[in-house]
N, C-alpha and C positions, 0 to 999 in steps of 0.2 A: 689771711683767709683769703678764701674762694668764696662767692657766690656763688649759690645751687637754686638756680633753676629748674624744679623738677616736679610737678606737680602730683610727684606723691617719691615717696623713699623708695627705696632697691632700685636705684638707675643706674645705668651704664656709661662708661667712657670710653671711650677706645681712642688711643693716639699712633701716629701710623710712623714704624719706627722704620729701619732697616737693619738688615745681615750688616751691613757695612761696621756700624757699631761696634759687631762684635769680632768679628773676623780682621777686619784693616783689608786698604789696599794702597796698594803703591800709588803715588800721586792724585791719592785721593784725601788726604787726613779731615781737613777742613770737612769735609762731609761727614765721615767716618763720628770726628767731635762730637760735629751739629747733634746728630744723630743719638750719639750716646748721654748728651746733654739730656736727649729727649727722654731718654729712659731715667734718669736722677728724678729727671720732672717730675715725670707720671708715677715713681714709687712717693716723692713727697707731697703729691696732687690725690695719689689713696693715702697716704696720712691725712691729708688737710679733711676728706668727704667722708670717712671711714662712719664717722657720727652717723653720719645723713644716708649708712648703710648703700654705699655707693660703691658701686666695681668697676673700678679702674684698673685699665690693660693695656700697654701697648702689645703689636702686631709687629711681627717683621719679615714681608712677604719676600721674597726673590726679587730676580731681575724682570720686568718689564719690558716685554718688544715692544720698543717705543723708536722712530728715527735718532734718539739721541742717542740711546744704547748702541746700534750701530756708528753714529759717529766716535761716540769716547773711545771708543776698543769694537773696530771692525771683523777682528777674528775671534772674538770672543762668545758671540751669540750663540755658535752653534754648539761650545763646547757645554757651553750652559744647558743647550737644549737636550742633551745628550746625561745629563747628573739631574732631571726635573723626573722624579716620581711615576708621579701621576698626568702625566705628559699627556696620554693615551686617554684619559677619563674626558 
């Protein structure tokens, strides 16, 4: 059981997952597996916290432009930029 530290009911918990858990990437198996496990943990947490009316959800942002992204796949960022629908906002 998870201890709930919420001053009231109807709290929210958000876990930071990744699209890699859903689509998979070559040579990134461990990362995708870890994030897929996070989805399973989030589901279990949601079931455990349901009696406390706590909303538990994962979010899966896309790539975040960081130096690490350029180190891991220097040719990919430009292609990824073109696939972001809300880039111009």
